[in-house]
N, C-alpha and C positions, 0 to 999 in steps of 0.2 A: 560802564553804565551809558544808556542813551539819554537823550535830551530830558525825557520824563523822570529819570532816576531809576529806571528798571535796569537790573543786572542782565547784561546780554552775554558778555564773555566771562566765564567762571574764573575765580581767582586761584589760578594754578600755574600761571606763567611767571617767568623770572622777569621778562620785559615784554611789553607791548608798545609798538611804534607805529603811528599812522604813516602811510605810504604817500610820497609826495605826488601831487596832481597837477601842479601848474609851475612852470619856470619863470614866468613874469611877475608873480606875486608868491610870497611864501604862504602856501596853503597846505592843508593835509587832506587826503581823501577820507571820507567817512565810509568808503566803500570797502577798502582792504587795509589789513594791518600785518606787520611782520611781528612775530612774536617768538619767544624762547621758552622752552621747557629744559631746564638745567642749562646745558651748553649747546643744545641743537636747536636750530632755527626752522620756522615753516611760515605759512601765510594763512591768516584767517579772514573770513569776509565779515561784514558788519554785524551779522547775526551769530558770529562764533563758530561757524562752519569751516572745518579745515579745507583749505583750498590747495595748499602745498604741504606735504608730510613733514614732520619735525625730525629730519634726518640730516641736515646741512650744517656746515660749520658756520655759513654766513649767508644772508639774504640781503641783496641790495636792490633798492628801487631804482629804475632809471629816470633820470630827470624828464619831466614833462608829462609823464603818464603813470598813474597808479597801477595800471595793468601791465606794465613791462617790468621785468625783474631779471636779475642774475642771481644764481645760486653757486655756492662754492663747496665742495666736498673733497677732502684729500687733495688739495691743490689743483683740482679740475674745476672749471667754470662752464655754466650752461645759462644761456639766456632764453627767456620764453615770455609768453603772454597769458594773462589770466583770461578765461572765457566767462 
């Protein structure tokens, strides 16, 4: 739900976690969220649009930037940046 109480991201995800946006203070980005459908992870934007497909074993946000992330699938890791 957004600040007004409107449902933005449908209730179909096992987990939804805000991605970290600042290392000096403990804050969460309202821009991107890592989420899971079953045991597969992906990334949503604040409007619920899929930014990274739900095909990964793990999504890790890199400290200091909500737009930098690493994904893991079958013990292979790849880092990238959301646009």
